[in-house]
DRENDORO-520910 format. One record per residue (C-alpha): residue number from 1; z, y, x. Coordinates in pm, whole numbers, plus 50000, padded with zeros to 5 digits. Each point is the difference from the previous one (the first is absolute). Layout:
// residues N
<site i="NUM" c3="Z" c2="Y" c1="X"/>
...
END
This chain:
// residues 400
<site i="1" c3="47352" c2="56944" c1="09070"/>
<site i="2" c3="49760" c2="49907" c1="50279"/>
<site i="3" c3="50075" c2="49665" c1="50161"/>
<site i="4" c3="49648" c2="49936" c1="50127"/>
<site i="5" c3="49992" c2="49699" c1="50229"/>
<site i="6" c3="50376" c2="49936" c1="49994"/>
<site i="7" c3="50077" c2="49629" c1="50004"/>
<site i="8" c3="50249" c2="49918" c1="49723"/>
<site i="9" c3="50127" c2="49668" c1="49867"/>
<site i="10" c3="50136" c2="49997" c1="49646"/>
<site i="11" c3="50257" c2="49724" c1="49947"/>
<site i="12" c3="50071" c2="49887" c1="49645"/>
<site i="13" c3="50305" c2="49798" c1="49897"/>
<site i="14" c3="50064" c2="49797" c1="49686"/>
<site i="15" c3="50158" c2="50246" c1="49760"/>
<site i="16" c3="49893" c2="50148" c1="49670"/>
<site i="17" c3="49913" c2="50324" c1="50182"/>
<site i="18" c3="49727" c2="49819" c1="50195"/>
<site i="19" c3="49739" c2="50142" c1="49764"/>
<site i="20" c3="50084" c2="50350" c1="50127"/>
<site i="21" c3="49889" c2="49897" c1="50348"/>
<site i="22" c3="49645" c2="50005" c1="49866"/>
<site i="23" c3="50023" c2="50378" c1="49967"/>
<site i="24" c3="50143" c2="50032" c1="50353"/>
<site i="25" c3="49714" c2="49795" c1="50146"/>
<site i="26" c3="49743" c2="50190" c1="49794"/>
<site i="27" c3="50129" c2="50342" c1="50109"/>
<site i="28" c3="50010" c2="49900" c1="50365"/>
<site i="29" c3="49643" c2="49871" c1="49980"/>
<site i="30" c3="49888" c2="50321" c1="49831"/>
<site i="31" c3="50158" c2="50193" c1="50286"/>
<site i="32" c3="49759" c2="49814" c1="50234"/>
<site i="33" c3="50267" c2="49780" c1="50159"/>
<site i="34" c3="49910" c2="49650" c1="50113"/>
<site i="35" c3="50218" c2="49787" c1="49772"/>
<site i="36" c3="50092" c2="49632" c1="50017"/>
<site i="37" c3="50229" c2="49836" c1="49745"/>
<site i="38" c3="50254" c2="49724" c1="50064"/>
<site i="39" c3="50171" c2="49836" c1="49702"/>
<site i="40" c3="50282" c2="49753" c1="49969"/>
<site i="41" c3="49920" c2="49693" c1="49791"/>
<site i="42" c3="50237" c2="50132" c1="49734"/>
<site i="43" c3="49810" c2="50330" c1="49986"/>
<site i="44" c3="49683" c2="49815" c1="49900"/>
<site i="45" c3="50178" c2="49896" c1="49680"/>
<site i="46" c3="50009" c2="50366" c1="49895"/>
<site i="47" c3="49667" c2="50135" c1="50136"/>
<site i="48" c3="49694" c2="49803" c1="50103"/>
<site i="49" c3="49878" c2="50032" c1="50360"/>
<site i="50" c3="49651" c2="50071" c1="49864"/>
<site i="51" c3="50123" c2="50338" c1="49875"/>
<site i="52" c3="50097" c2="50112" c1="50349"/>
<site i="53" c3="49698" c2="49851" c1="50175"/>
<site i="54" c3="49771" c2="50181" c1="49755"/>
<site i="55" c3="50177" c2="50332" c1="50064"/>
<site i="56" c3="50015" c2="49973" c1="50378"/>
<site i="57" c3="49689" c2="49796" c1="50075"/>
<site i="58" c3="50200" c2="49752" c1="50207"/>
<site i="59" c3="50144" c2="49656" c1="49935"/>
<site i="60" c3="50369" c2="49984" c1="49915"/>
<site i="61" c3="50241" c2="49800" c1="50217"/>
<site i="62" c3="50248" c2="49803" c1="49789"/>
<site i="63" c3="50053" c2="49676" c1="50188"/>
<site i="64" c3="50165" c2="49941" c1="50335"/>
<site i="65" c3="49784" c2="49688" c1="50046"/>
<site i="66" c3="49667" c2="50071" c1="49825"/>
<site i="67" c3="49730" c2="49740" c1="49959"/>
<site i="68" c3="49765" c2="49996" c1="50175"/>
<site i="69" c3="50186" c2="50133" c1="50302"/>
<site i="70" c3="49872" c2="50345" c1="50102"/>
<site i="71" c3="49874" c2="50078" c1="50349"/>
<site i="72" c3="50305" c2="50223" c1="50060"/>
<site i="73" c3="50363" c2="49958" c1="49897"/>
<site i="74" c3="50025" c2="50236" c1="49705"/>
<site i="75" c3="50349" c2="50145" c1="50042"/>
<site i="76" c3="49969" c2="50061" c1="50376"/>
<site i="77" c3="49648" c2="50145" c1="49986"/>
<site i="78" c3="50091" c2="50232" c1="49711"/>
<site i="79" c3="50324" c2="50091" c1="50176"/>
<site i="80" c3="49803" c2="50123" c1="50301"/>
<site i="81" c3="49734" c2="50168" c1="49786"/>
<site i="82" c3="50230" c2="50204" c1="49775"/>
<site i="83" c3="50116" c2="50353" c1="50075"/>
<site i="84" c3="50234" c2="49987" c1="49701"/>
<site i="85" c3="50118" c2="49738" c1="49752"/>
<site i="86" c3="50121" c2="50110" c1="49658"/>
<site i="87" c3="50168" c2="49743" c1="49774"/>
<site i="88" c3="50002" c2="50095" c1="49633"/>
<site i="89" c3="50183" c2="49856" c1="49826"/>
<site i="90" c3="50250" c2="49871" c1="50257"/>
<site i="91" c3="50231" c2="49750" c1="49830"/>
<site i="92" c3="50360" c2="49919" c1="50092"/>
<site i="93" c3="49872" c2="49669" c1="50136"/>
<site i="94" c3="49750" c2="50166" c1="50233"/>
<site i="95" c3="50257" c2="50253" c1="50122"/>
<site i="96" c3="50247" c2="49719" c1="50074"/>
<site i="97" c3="49740" c2="49794" c1="50185"/>
<site i="98" c3="49892" c2="50296" c1="50209"/>
<site i="99" c3="50358" c2="50093" c1="50091"/>
<site i="100" c3="50077" c2="49641" c1="50104"/>
<site i="101" c3="49671" c2="49943" c1="50181"/>
<site i="102" c3="49879" c2="49724" c1="49769"/>
<site i="103" c3="49627" c2="49935" c1="49972"/>
<site i="104" c3="49913" c2="49729" c1="49749"/>
<site i="105" c3="49702" c2="50174" c1="49838"/>
<site i="106" c3="49709" c2="50207" c1="50123"/>
<site i="107" c3="50157" c2="50339" c1="49917"/>
<site i="108" c3="50338" c2="49939" c1="50163"/>
<site i="109" c3="49822" c2="49849" c1="50301"/>
<site i="110" c3="49780" c2="50310" c1="50025"/>
<site i="111" c3="50303" c2="50230" c1="50003"/>
<site i="112" c3="50143" c2="49814" c1="50298"/>
<site i="113" c3="49665" c2="49988" c1="50179"/>
<site i="114" c3="49925" c2="50372" c1="50003"/>
<site i="115" c3="50101" c2="50311" c1="50190"/>
<site i="116" c3="49852" c2="50223" c1="49731"/>
<site i="117" c3="50206" c2="50242" c1="49795"/>
<site i="118" c3="50141" c2="49826" c1="49691"/>
<site i="119" c3="50064" c2="50174" c1="49668"/>
<site i="120" c3="50186" c2="49812" c1="49726"/>
<site i="121" c3="49999" c2="50108" c1="49635"/>
<site i="122" c3="50269" c2="49786" c1="49832"/>
<site i="123" c3="49989" c2="49899" c1="49635"/>
<site i="124" c3="50258" c2="49779" c1="49828"/>
<site i="125" c3="50269" c2="50005" c1="49734"/>
<site i="126" c3="50284" c2="50243" c1="50055"/>
<site i="127" c3="50256" c2="49729" c1="50067"/>
<site i="128" c3="49780" c2="49855" c1="50275"/>
<site i="129" c3="49929" c2="50337" c1="50161"/>
<site i="130" c3="50369" c2="50095" c1="49999"/>
<site i="131" c3="50126" c2="49661" c1="50115"/>
<site i="132" c3="50188" c2="50013" c1="50330"/>
<site i="133" c3="49763" c2="49748" c1="50159"/>
<site i="134" c3="49694" c2="50211" c1="49920"/>
<site i="135" c3="50174" c2="50318" c1="50117"/>
<site i="136" c3="50092" c2="49839" c1="50331"/>
<site i="137" c3="49652" c2="49856" c1="50050"/>
<site i="138" c3="49841" c2="50338" c1="49929"/>
<site i="139" c3="50239" c2="50170" c1="50244"/>
<site i="140" c3="49908" c2="49745" c1="50267"/>
<site i="141" c3="49631" c2="50070" c1="49953"/>
<site i="142" c3="50048" c2="50378" c1="49999"/>
<site i="143" c3="50184" c2="49970" c1="50331"/>
<site i="144" c3="49694" c2="49818" c1="50137"/>
<site i="145" c3="49775" c2="50283" c1="49891"/>
<site i="146" c3="49864" c2="49869" c1="49672"/>
<site i="147" c3="49923" c2="50282" c1="49757"/>
<site i="148" c3="50120" c2="49965" c1="49640"/>
<site i="149" c3="49857" c2="50175" c1="49697"/>
<site i="150" c3="50302" c2="50003" c1="49774"/>
<site i="151" c3="49952" c2="49840" c1="49658"/>
<site i="152" c3="50003" c2="50226" c1="49698"/>
<site i="153" c3="50230" c2="49986" c1="49699"/>
<site i="154" c3="49835" c2="49902" c1="49675"/>
<site i="155" c3="49873" c2="49713" c1="49790"/>
<site i="156" c3="50012" c2="49659" c1="50165"/>
<site i="157" c3="49877" c2="49661" c1="49881"/>
<site i="158" c3="50100" c2="49934" c1="49640"/>
<site i="159" c3="50235" c2="50249" c1="49834"/>
<site i="160" c3="50192" c2="50084" c1="50320"/>
<site i="161" c3="50035" c2="50352" c1="50140"/>
<site i="162" c3="50135" c2="50116" c1="50335"/>
<site i="163" c3="49925" c2="50045" c1="50370"/>
<site i="164" c3="49762" c2="49740" c1="50140"/>
<site i="165" c3="49670" c2="50108" c1="49851"/>
<site i="166" c3="49712" c2="50013" c1="50249"/>
<site i="167" c3="49942" c2="50353" c1="50126"/>
<site i="168" c3="49695" c2="50178" c1="49865"/>
<site i="169" c3="49679" c2="49931" c1="50188"/>
<site i="170" c3="49984" c2="50369" c1="50098"/>
<site i="171" c3="50335" c2="49970" c1="50179"/>
<site i="172" c3="49897" c2="49679" c1="50175"/>
<site i="173" c3="49673" c2="50154" c1="50116"/>
<site i="174" c3="50181" c2="50312" c1="50122"/>
<site i="175" c3="50232" c2="49782" c1="50211"/>
<site i="176" c3="49701" c2="49814" c1="50146"/>
<site i="177" c3="49821" c2="50327" c1="50084"/>
<site i="178" c3="50316" c2="50148" c1="50156"/>
<site i="179" c3="50056" c2="49700" c1="50224"/>
<site i="180" c3="49638" c2="49989" c1="50113"/>
<site i="181" c3="50007" c2="50373" c1="50076"/>
<site i="182" c3="50283" c2="49938" c1="50244"/>
<site i="183" c3="49792" c2="49760" c1="50209"/>
<site i="184" c3="49889" c2="50173" c1="50319"/>
<site i="185" c3="50133" c2="50341" c1="49896"/>
<site i="186" c3="50159" c2="50019" c1="50345"/>
<site i="187" c3="49690" c2="49878" c1="50184"/>
<site i="188" c3="49957" c2="50198" c1="50321"/>
<site i="189" c3="50365" c2="50115" c1="49994"/>
<site i="190" c3="50248" c2="49910" c1="50270"/>
<site i="191" c3="50345" c2="49927" c1="49863"/>
<site i="192" c3="50317" c2="49961" c1="50206"/>
<site i="193" c3="50303" c2="49838" c1="49835"/>
<site i="194" c3="50349" c2="49943" c1="50136"/>
<site i="195" c3="50222" c2="49729" c1="49855"/>
<site i="196" c3="50336" c2="49830" c1="50029"/>
<site i="197" c3="50325" c2="50100" c1="50166"/>
<site i="198" c3="50080" c2="50049" c1="50365"/>
<site i="199" c3="50265" c2="49830" c1="50212"/>
<site i="200" c3="50210" c2="50213" c1="50230"/>
<site i="201" c3="50182" c2="49778" c1="50255"/>
<site i="202" c3="50376" c2="49994" c1="50043"/>
<site i="203" c3="49971" c2="49722" c1="50257"/>
<site i="204" c3="49736" c2="49729" c1="50064"/>
<site i="205" c3="50117" c2="49814" c1="49686"/>
<site i="206" c3="50109" c2="50263" c1="49747"/>
<site i="207" c3="49822" c2="50299" c1="49854"/>
<site i="208" c3="50025" c2="50276" c1="49741"/>
<site i="209" c3="49743" c2="49957" c1="49726"/>
<site i="210" c3="49942" c2="50031" c1="49627"/>
<site i="211" c3="49890" c2="49791" c1="49703"/>
<site i="212" c3="49630" c2="50084" c1="50010"/>
<site i="213" c3="49779" c2="49690" c1="49976"/>
<site i="214" c3="49672" c2="50179" c1="50072"/>
<site i="215" c3="49847" c2="49888" c1="49671"/>
<site i="216" c3="49913" c2="50348" c1="49876"/>
<site i="217" c3="49815" c2="50101" c1="50314"/>
<site i="218" c3="49820" c2="49666" c1="50015"/>
<site i="219" c3="49884" c2="50047" c1="49640"/>
<site i="220" c3="49868" c2="50350" c1="50076"/>
<site i="221" c3="49813" c2="49868" c1="50305"/>
<site i="222" c3="49856" c2="49708" c1="49803"/>
<site i="223" c3="49890" c2="50224" c1="49712"/>
<site i="224" c3="49835" c2="50249" c1="50235"/>
<site i="225" c3="49811" c2="49718" c1="50171"/>
<site i="226" c3="49887" c2="49861" c1="49663"/>
<site i="227" c3="49867" c2="50345" c1="49916"/>
<site i="228" c3="49785" c2="50019" c1="50311"/>
<site i="229" c3="50217" c2="50192" c1="50246"/>
<site i="230" c3="50038" c2="49924" c1="50368"/>
<site i="231" c3="50372" c2="49928" c1="50012"/>
<site i="232" c3="50260" c2="49998" c1="50275"/>
<site i="233" c3="50346" c2="49871" c1="49907"/>
<site i="234" c3="50294" c2="50078" c1="50229"/>
<site i="235" c3="50284" c2="49776" c1="49889"/>
<site i="236" c3="50357" c2="49934" c1="50099"/>
<site i="237" c3="50137" c2="49644" c1="50011"/>
<site i="238" c3="49902" c2="49808" c1="49686"/>
<site i="239" c3="49928" c2="49648" c1="49881"/>
<site i="240" c3="49695" c2="50117" c1="49803"/>
<site i="241" c3="49650" c2="49891" c1="50091"/>
<site i="242" c3="49758" c2="50262" c1="50121"/>
<site i="243" c3="49793" c2="50152" c1="49718"/>
<site i="244" c3="49638" c2="49878" c1="50008"/>
<site i="245" c3="49770" c2="50254" c1="50159"/>
<site i="246" c3="50271" c2="50209" c1="50170"/>
<site i="247" c3="50056" c2="50043" c1="50372"/>
<site i="248" c3="50372" c2="49939" c1="50056"/>
<site i="249" c3="50223" c2="50156" c1="50265"/>
<site i="250" c3="50348" c2="49846" c1="50014"/>
<site i="251" c3="50295" c2="50209" c1="50120"/>
<site i="252" c3="50377" c2="49969" c1="50002"/>
<site i="253" c3="50181" c2="50329" c1="50065"/>
<site i="254" c3="49954" c2="50349" c1="49861"/>
<site i="255" c3="49869" c2="50111" c1="50340"/>
<site i="256" c3="49744" c2="49720" c1="49995"/>
<site i="257" c3="49889" c2="50102" c1="49652"/>
<site i="258" c3="49976" c2="50367" c1="50097"/>
<site i="259" c3="49772" c2="49921" c1="50292"/>
<site i="260" c3="49779" c2="49764" c1="49801"/>
<site i="261" c3="49972" c2="50227" c1="49695"/>
<site i="262" c3="49936" c2="50323" c1="50189"/>
<site i="263" c3="49736" c2="49828" c1="50210"/>
<site i="264" c3="49818" c2="49849" c1="49701"/>
<site i="265" c3="50032" c2="50313" c1="49784"/>
<site i="266" c3="49755" c2="50202" c1="50210"/>
<site i="267" c3="49702" c2="49827" c1="49841"/>
<site i="268" c3="50141" c2="49943" c1="49651"/>
<site i="269" c3="49885" c2="50173" c1="49683"/>
<site i="270" c3="50308" c2="49884" c1="49806"/>
<site i="271" c3="50346" c2="49912" c1="50133"/>
<site i="272" c3="50245" c2="49822" c1="49771"/>
<site i="273" c3="50349" c2="49982" c1="50151"/>
<site i="274" c3="50156" c2="49720" c1="49795"/>
<site i="275" c3="50223" c2="49882" c1="50285"/>
<site i="276" c3="50377" c2="50033" c1="49974"/>
<site i="277" c3="50060" c2="50131" c1="50350"/>
<site i="278" c3="50362" c2="49995" c1="50118"/>
<site i="279" c3="50160" c2="50345" c1="49995"/>
<site i="280" c3="50238" c2="49924" c1="50287"/>
<site i="281" c3="50018" c2="49772" c1="50304"/>
<site i="282" c3="50271" c2="49910" c1="50251"/>
<site i="283" c3="49988" c2="50237" c1="50297"/>
<site i="284" c3="50096" c2="49737" c1="50256"/>
<site i="285" c3="49912" c2="49643" c1="49892"/>
<site i="286" c3="50173" c2="49731" c1="50205"/>
<site i="287" c3="49784" c2="49802" c1="50243"/>
<site i="288" c3="50202" c2="49683" c1="49934"/>
<site i="289" c3="50131" c2="49846" c1="49679"/>
<site i="290" c3="50328" c2="50158" c1="49892"/>
<site i="291" c3="50273" c2="49741" c1="49967"/>
<site i="292" c3="50207" c2="49972" c1="49685"/>
<site i="293" c3="50316" c2="49947" c1="50201"/>
<site i="294" c3="49966" c2="50343" c1="50157"/>
<site i="295" c3="50057" c2="50163" c1="49661"/>
<site i="296" c3="49768" c2="50219" c1="49795"/>
<site i="297" c3="49785" c2="50230" c1="50212"/>
<site i="298" c3="49991" c2="50375" c1="49969"/>
<site i="299" c3="49640" c2="50086" c1="49911"/>
<site i="300" c3="49878" c2="50357" c1="50043"/>
<site i="301" c3="49688" c2="50084" c1="49803"/>
<site i="302" c3="49722" c2="50252" c1="50050"/>
<site i="303" c3="49718" c2="50105" c1="49769"/>
<site i="304" c3="49664" c2="49829" c1="50030"/>
<site i="305" c3="49673" c2="50188" c1="50005"/>
<site i="306" c3="49876" c2="50145" c1="49670"/>
<site i="307" c3="49656" c2="49839" c1="49997"/>
<site i="308" c3="49882" c2="50156" c1="49675"/>
<site i="309" c3="50088" c2="50351" c1="50118"/>
<site i="310" c3="49819" c2="49934" c1="50329"/>
<site i="311" c3="49693" c2="49882" c1="49811"/>
<site i="312" c3="50002" c2="50313" c1="49786"/>
<site i="313" c3="50025" c2="50225" c1="50305"/>
<site i="314" c3="49697" c2="49850" c1="50172"/>
<site i="315" c3="49773" c2="49893" c1="49714"/>
<site i="316" c3="49634" c2="50090" c1="50006"/>
<site i="317" c3="49812" c2="50187" c1="49726"/>
<site i="318" c3="49943" c2="49789" c1="49691"/>
<site i="319" c3="50252" c2="49731" c1="50091"/>
<site i="320" c3="50214" c2="49891" c1="49704"/>
<site i="321" c3="50366" c2="49914" c1="50066"/>
<site i="322" c3="50207" c2="49789" c1="49761"/>
<site i="323" c3="50373" c2="49953" c1="50042"/>
<site i="324" c3="50255" c2="49781" c1="49825"/>
<site i="325" c3="50350" c2="50081" c1="49879"/>
<site i="326" c3="50213" c2="49695" c1="49921"/>
<site i="327" c3="50291" c2="50131" c1="49794"/>
<site i="328" c3="50284" c2="49867" c1="49788"/>
<site i="329" c3="50023" c2="50316" c1="49787"/>
<site i="330" c3="49814" c2="50323" c1="49917"/>
<site i="331" c3="49674" c2="49841" c1="50111"/>
<site i="332" c3="49772" c2="50283" c1="49890"/>
<site i="333" c3="50221" c2="50274" c1="50141"/>
<site i="334" c3="50027" c2="49838" c1="50339"/>
<site i="335" c3="49629" c2="49922" c1="50006"/>
<site i="336" c3="49930" c2="50369" c1="49934"/>
<site i="337" c3="50234" c2="50100" c1="50281"/>
<site i="338" c3="49830" c2="49762" c1="50241"/>
<site i="339" c3="49659" c2="50134" c1="49902"/>
<site i="340" c3="50111" c2="50346" c1="50110"/>
<site i="341" c3="50200" c2="49915" c1="50311"/>
<site i="342" c3="49738" c2="49762" c1="50140"/>
<site i="343" c3="49699" c2="50212" c1="49893"/>
<site i="344" c3="49799" c2="49702" c1="49874"/>
<site i="345" c3="49755" c2="49960" c1="49713"/>
<site i="346" c3="50166" c2="49732" c1="49787"/>
<site i="347" c3="50343" c2="49840" c1="49987"/>
<site i="348" c3="50064" c2="49670" c1="49827"/>
<site i="349" c3="50357" c2="50004" c1="49875"/>
<site i="350" c3="50115" c2="49648" c1="49925"/>
<site i="351" c3="50326" c2="49883" c1="49851"/>
<site i="352" c3="50190" c2="49748" c1="50214"/>
<site i="353" c3="50333" c2="49826" c1="49961"/>
<site i="354" c3="49917" c2="49837" c1="49664"/>
<site i="355" c3="49884" c2="49645" c1="49935"/>
<site i="356" c3="49647" c2="50075" c1="49880"/>
<site i="357" c3="49903" c2="50282" c1="50236"/>
<site i="358" c3="49997" c2="50070" c1="50369"/>
<site i="359" c3="50056" c2="49794" c1="50310"/>
<site i="360" c3="49859" c2="49647" c1="49979"/>
<site i="361" c3="49956" c2="50021" c1="49622"/>
<site i="362" c3="49659" c2="49919" c1="49859"/>
<site i="363" c3="50002" c2="50317" c1="49788"/>
<site i="364" c3="50077" c2="50369" c1="50037"/>
<site i="365" c3="50103" c2="50299" c1="49791"/>
<site i="366" c3="49833" c2="50296" c1="50163"/>
<site i="367" c3="49898" c2="50364" c1="49967"/>
<site i="368" c3="49706" c2="50162" c1="50181"/>
<site i="369" c3="50065" c2="50363" c1="50098"/>
<site i="370" c3="49709" c2="50195" c1="50148"/>
<site i="371" c3="49943" c2="50334" c1="50167"/>
<site i="372" c3="49763" c2="50071" c1="49709"/>
<site i="373" c3="50322" c2="50025" c1="49791"/>
<site i="374" c3="49905" c2="49695" c1="49795"/>
<site i="375" c3="50270" c2="49742" c1="49934"/>
<site i="376" c3="49920" c2="49649" c1="49874"/>
<site i="377" c3="50285" c2="49787" c1="49867"/>
<site i="378" c3="49894" c2="49636" c1="50018"/>
<site i="379" c3="50148" c2="49721" c1="49785"/>
<site i="380" c3="50132" c2="49682" c1="50159"/>
<site i="381" c3="49696" c2="49871" c1="50191"/>
<site i="382" c3="49925" c2="49736" c1="50259"/>
<site i="383" c3="49979" c2="50116" c1="50360"/>
<site i="384" c3="49629" c2="49927" c1="49993"/>
<site i="385" c3="49957" c2="50217" c1="49691"/>
<site i="386" c3="50200" c2="50275" c1="50171"/>
<site i="387" c3="49775" c2="49971" c1="50306"/>
<site i="388" c3="49699" c2="50052" c1="49774"/>
<site i="389" c3="50163" c2="50300" c1="49833"/>
<site i="390" c3="50074" c2="50159" c1="50339"/>
<site i="391" c3="49642" c2="49960" c1="50120"/>
<site i="392" c3="49868" c2="50124" c1="49666"/>
<site i="393" c3="50215" c2="50313" c1="50038"/>
<site i="394" c3="49881" c2="50055" c1="50358"/>
<site i="395" c3="49636" c2="49957" c1="49895"/>
<site i="396" c3="50015" c2="50215" c1="49688"/>
<site i="397" c3="50226" c2="50279" c1="50125"/>
<site i="398" c3="49914" c2="50039" c1="50366"/>
<site i="399" c3="49671" c2="49827" c1="50086"/>
<site i="400" c3="49787" c2="50096" c1="49700"/>
END
């Protein structure tokens, strides 16, 4: 494992597994990473800061208000310096603070003051790990893009056995290396993403639309930007903020989206069509508001343009096309069918119509079906995790 020059902060919480963080810090230092260690005050009751400073060659931060006051604020300066922060062990207390945005010690303050990738390796008793509060807090953090290294099952403090044991250092280091390898793996690539639904007017007030919130497309755009791509996001109406680093084109109708996407696609290396474009539109929308007293209108519909098919027909050599299939049943089968009929490289089949997956949910159940005949069934994941999986598949299958 070569991590030469990578800037990594190791966070250590106050749990019995804190002694295992010594091995994590040692291995990272041996891999030529630049390592700084931040400890909670409780962690210093289990392992002395001198151990970590000796291993890394740098002073340990363990106090939000150190004496004498340093020239720079520790948590903000480290937050800007770090490429990645790995917390091992991460206690239930730390996970709760992070989920709620609390910052009453140097480690929790650091986590709020950074834009670096964060990896948490939880360790606690089984009852604490499986408690609803911890599960909800972990889900909140996953949805924000925090990476978890799941705890192992085995001996805990005292005679207890069960899930909650800190993952092996090898697994933690593998997660760190994997996340760092993703940084800038799309540098020099131009990525076009569509997001959200479209609105097809019935009259100046009413429209035909769908339940798409745009969250999936926004997450793909944000992940591509984090990984170094030049990103253009074409989005239908949404309340979501623009992803940092993406150029945003806002549209309303399917025709608007067609024009914007086809125009931007000419220079794109990767096109991800996450938008839920309306399949039909009224043929003759009224120019004035229809009045309720006049009775229900007769609305004649016509098909909208098939943007994905148009993209496939005019794509340039080497361009990768990704489509989405939002389905309530037979997700894999319909994703396979779309792969063939649209002649694209990858289709993301995602289950909708259930509480924990699909439109406006924070999580998805999805399958990735590729023209390379590989099929990946993903467990319930956050939309940000799914965005990462999609870009990983594009990189590994079609850009390698």
